C-alpha positions in Angstrom: -12.6 19.6 5.4 -9.6 21.8 6.2 -6.1 21.2 4.8 -5.0 20.4 8.4 -7.4 17.4 8.5 -6.1 16.2 5.2 -2.5 16.4 6.3 -3.3 14.2 9.4 -4.7 11.4 7.3 -2.5 8.4 6.8 -2.7 5.0 5.2 -2.4 1.7 6.9 -0.9 -1.1 4.8 -1.2 -4.8 5.5 0.7 -7.4 3.5 -0.8 -10.8 4.2 0.9 -14.0 3.0 -0.6 -17.4 3.1 2.9 -18.9 3.3 5.0 -16.7 5.6 2.8 -14.5 7.7 2.8 -10.8 6.9 3.5 -7.3 8.0 1.7 -4.1 8.9 2.8 -0.5 8.2 1.1 2.4 9.9 1.3 6.2 9.4 2.0 5.9 5.6 1.7 9.2 3.8 2.1 7.8 0.3 2.6 4.4 -1.4 3.7 3.1 -4.8 3.1 -0.5 -5.8 4.0 -2.4 -8.9 1.0 -3.8 -10.7 0.8 -7.1 -12.6 0.9 -5.4 -16.0 4.3 -3.7 -15.0 2.9 -0.2 -14.4 3.1 1.6 -11.0 0.1 2.7 -8.9 0.5 5.6 -6.5 -1.8 5.8 -3.5 -2.3 8.6 -1.0 -4.8 9.0 1.8 -8.3 9.6 0.5 -7.8 7.5 -2.7 -10.9 6.0 -4.2 -11.6 2.3 -3.3 -10.2 -0.3 -5.7 -9.2 -3.9 -6.3 -6.3 -4.8 -8.5 -3.6 -7.4 -9.2 0.0 -6.6 -8.1 3.3 -8.0 -9.4 6.4 -9.2 -7.7 8.6 -6.3 -6.8 9.1 -3.3 -4.5 6.6 -1.6 -2.4 7.7 2.0 -2.0 6.3 4.0 0.8 6.8 7.3 2.8 6.7 7.0 6.5 7.7 9.7 9.0 9.1 11.8 6.1 11.4 8.9 5.0 11.2 6.9 1.8 11.5 3.2 2.3 11.1 0.1 0.2 10.3 -3.6 0.9 10.1 -6.5 -1.5 6.7 -8.2 -1.9 5.3 -11.0 -4.0 2.5 -10.5 -6.4 -1.1 -10.8 -5.3 -4.4 -9.0 -4.9 -4.5 -5.4 -3.5 -7.7 -4.0 -2.0 -8.1 -0.4 -0.9 -10.9 1.1 1.1 -11.1 3.8 3.8 -7.3 4.4 3.7 -6.6 0.7 4.5 -4.5 -1.0 1.8 -4.4 -4.8 2.0 -2.2 -7.0 -0.2 -2.9 -10.8 -0.1 -0.1 -12.9 -1.6 0.2 -16.7 -1.9 4.0 -16.9 -1.6 
């Protein structure tokens, strides 16, 4: 795979909440999420699949060469094929 192909890859992020709907973020080049144990997890396109527990706090992401943040409640994060889904109960 050429470096051009890798540069074009982006993440899609879905935050799904049982109580208040959710949101979808497209064209994300990097993501940082606070885990339940207080550590940070960094995710870029091509990351290995995983399932983990997240904590209440900021979701930091880079979209269109701008760093942005949004507050999210703790929940369960799954990652596969550049799709990040966070299911919260709040």
